C-alpha positions in Angstrom: 75.5 194.2 -209.3 77.1 196.6 -211.8 76.2 200.2 -211.7 76.0 202.9 -214.4 79.3 204.2 -213.0 80.9 200.8 -213.7 79.6 200.9 -217.2 81.0 204.3 -217.8 84.4 203.3 -216.5 84.3 200.3 -218.9 83.3 202.6 -221.8 86.3 204.9 -221.1 88.6 201.8 -221.3 87.0 200.8 -224.6 87.4 204.3 -225.9 91.1 204.3 -225.1 91.5 200.8 -226.5 90.0 202.0 -229.8 92.4 204.9 -229.7 89.6 207.4 -230.0 89.5 210.9 -228.5 86.6 212.6 -226.8 86.3 214.7 -230.0 86.0 211.5 -232.1 83.2 210.2 -229.8 81.4 213.6 -229.8 81.5 213.6 -233.6 79.9 210.1 -233.7 77.2 211.1 -231.3 76.6 214.5 -232.8 77.1 216.4 -229.6 79.7 218.9 -228.3 83.0 217.5 -227.1 82.4 219.3 -223.7 79.2 217.3 -223.3 81.0 214.0 -223.8 83.8 215.1 -221.3 81.1 216.1 -218.7 79.2 212.8 -219.1 82.2 210.6 -218.8 83.8 212.6 -216.0 80.6 212.4 -213.9 80.5 208.7 -214.2 76.7 208.8 -214.4 74.4 209.0 -217.3 71.1 207.5 -218.6 71.3 203.9 -219.8 70.0 205.2 -223.2 73.1 207.3 -223.5 75.3 204.4 -222.5 73.6 202.4 -225.2 74.2 205.2 -227.8 77.9 205.3 -226.9 78.1 201.5 -227.3 76.6 201.8 -230.8 79.0 204.6 -231.7 81.9 202.3 -230.6 80.3 199.3 -232.3 80.0 197.5 -228.9 77.2 195.2 -227.8 75.5 196.8 -224.8 74.5 193.5 -223.3 78.0 192.0 -223.7 79.6 195.1 -222.1 77.2 194.9 -219.2 78.0 191.2 -218.8 81.7 191.8 -218.8 81.4 194.5 -216.2 79.2 192.3 -214.0 81.7 189.4 -214.3 84.5 191.7 -213.2 82.7 192.7 -210.0 84.4 191.3 -206.8 82.7 188.2 -205.5 81.3 188.1 -202.0 83.0 186.0 -199.3 80.3 186.8 -196.8 76.8 188.4 -196.8 75.8 191.2 -194.5 73.6 190.6 -191.5 70.7 192.3 -193.3 71.2 190.1 -196.4 71.2 186.9 -194.4 68.1 188.1 -192.5 66.3 188.6 -195.7 67.2 185.1 -196.9 65.9 183.3 -193.8 62.7 185.4 -193.5 61.0 183.3 -196.2 61.5 179.5 -196.2 60.8 179.3 -200.0 63.5 182.0 -200.6 65.9 180.1 -198.3 65.2 176.9 -200.3 65.9 178.6 -203.6 69.0 180.2 -202.1 70.4 176.8 -201.1 69.5 175.5 -204.6 71.4 178.3 -206.4 74.4 177.7 -204.2 74.3 174.2 -205.7 73.9 175.7 -209.2 70.5 174.2 -209.8 68.5 175.6 -212.8 65.0 177.0 -212.6 63.7 173.8 -214.3 65.4 171.5 -211.7 64.0 173.5 -208.7 60.4 173.5 -209.9 60.6 169.8 -210.9 61.9 168.8 -207.5 59.9 171.1 -205.2 56.3 172.3 -204.9 57.1 175.7 -206.2 55.4 177.2 -209.3 57.6 178.7 -212.0 56.3 182.2 -211.1 57.2 181.6 -207.4 60.7 180.4 -208.3 61.3 183.3 -210.6 60.2 185.8 -207.9 62.7 184.2 -205.5 65.4 184.4 -208.1 64.6 188.1 -208.6 64.8 188.7 -204.8 68.1 186.9 -204.6 69.3 189.2 -207.4 68.2 192.2 -205.3 69.9 190.8 -202.2 73.1 190.4 -204.2 73.5 186.6 -204.1 73.1 186.1 -207.8 73.0 188.2 -210.9 69.8 187.3 -212.8 70.3 187.0 -216.6 68.0 186.5 -219.6 65.9 183.3 -219.7 66.0 183.1 -215.9 69.6 182.0 -215.9 71.9 183.4 -213.3 75.5 184.0 -212.2 76.5 183.4 -208.6 78.1 186.5 -207.0 79.7 184.4 -204.2 83.4 183.6 -203.9 84.6 180.0 -203.6 85.6 180.8 -200.0 82.0 182.0 -199.3 80.6 181.0 -195.9 77.6 182.1 -193.9 78.3 184.5 -191.0 79.3 182.3 -188.0 76.8 184.1 -185.7 74.5 185.4 -188.4 70.8 184.6 -189.1 71.4 181.7 -191.4 73.7 179.8 -189.0 71.3 180.7 -186.1 68.5 179.1 -188.2 70.7 176.1 -188.7 71.4 175.7 -185.0 67.8 176.1 -184.0 65.9 174.3 -186.7 68.2 172.0 -188.7 70.9 170.5 -186.4 68.6 168.0 -184.6 67.0 167.0 -187.9 70.4 166.4 -189.5 72.0 164.5 -186.7 68.9 162.4 -186.0 69.9 160.2 -189.0 71.9 157.0 -188.5 74.8 158.0 -190.8 74.9 154.3 -191.8 73.8 154.4 -195.4 76.0 154.1 -198.5 78.5 157.0 -198.6 77.4 158.2 -195.2 79.5 158.5 -192.0 79.7 160.5 -188.8 83.1 160.9 -187.1 83.6 162.3 -183.7 87.2 162.9 -182.7 88.4 164.6 -179.5 92.0 165.4 -178.7 94.5 168.0 -177.6 96.8 169.4 -180.3 99.3 172.2 -180.6 97.6 175.6 -180.9 99.9 176.3 -183.9 98.7 173.2 -185.7 95.0 173.7 -185.1 94.7 176.2 -188.1 96.4 173.6 -190.3 93.6 171.1 -189.6 91.0 173.7 -190.2 92.6 174.5 -193.6 92.4 170.8 -194.5 88.7 170.8 -193.6 88.2 173.8 -195.9 89.9 172.0 -198.7 87.6 169.0 -198.2 84.6 171.3 -198.4 86.0 172.9 -201.6 86.6 169.4 -203.1 83.0 168.4 -202.3 81.7 171.6 -203.9 83.8 171.2 -207.1 82.8 167.6 -207.4 79.2 168.6 -207.2 79.6 171.0 -210.1 81.5 168.5 -212.2 78.8 165.8 -211.6 76.0 168.1 -212.9 76.6 166.6 -216.4 75.6 163.1 -215.1 72.0 161.9 -215.5 69.7 162.6 -212.6 69.4 158.9 -211.5 73.2 158.7 -211.3 73.4 161.4 -208.6 72.3 161.6 -204.9 71.9 164.6 -202.7 74.4 164.7 -199.7 75.1 167.3 -197.2 78.6 167.7 -195.8 78.9 169.4 -192.4 82.5 170.1 -191.1 83.4 171.8 -187.9 86.2 172.1 -185.4 86.2 174.2 -182.2 87.6 174.4 -178.7 84.9 172.7 -176.8 84.2 170.4 -173.8 80.7 169.0 -173.0 79.2 171.1 -170.2 78.4 168.1 -168.1 82.1 167.2 -168.2 83.2 170.7 -167.4 81.1 170.5 -164.3 83.2 167.6 -163.1 86.5 169.4 -163.5 88.5 170.1 -160.4 
């Protein structure tokens, strides 16, 4: 989420790009040059003043704010507190999963028993948490990097282990486009990260295909969930039989 300080930094860049001095800006605003220097050096000012500077520089405030927001670094991982907030409310968790899949507000309320007001409230909360940047007309921009993943021992994965795993694996994995592979083996420690990298590429391919297929009609798509994992592990019952 962009701050006023980020906007001020962007304004200073725009001022330089326009080859204008502080004196030029002060003249356009009708204030003393010292006032302009003080405002820009502090990096903090009322949004009304930011808007006034934008008008003086013939900039669109909304466009500047959007550019600043787009330049913010994307999150590869949420904090423990952010994840805890997501799983505290099942409707919020549902909407969070939907936005990760780039669903629109219309798609969410059509598919699930959520009112438009409930869904908008969830989007606003996800904006406050930092997962999305909410935009006009209830559109949003994801603030998560392509390499984003839930914290391995965080609240979301804990919820998955306790409440979702059995439900997911209770299926037969025998439908069209379904499969469950269980492979055990011993490989070189140096090669294990290579296999993990391949799995991560598969996950990224799946996510990119999902985005590409959003242009297809609803009846041409089906919801799938891909779960990939690899760890050093031996079944406890087998460990008990080791010499």
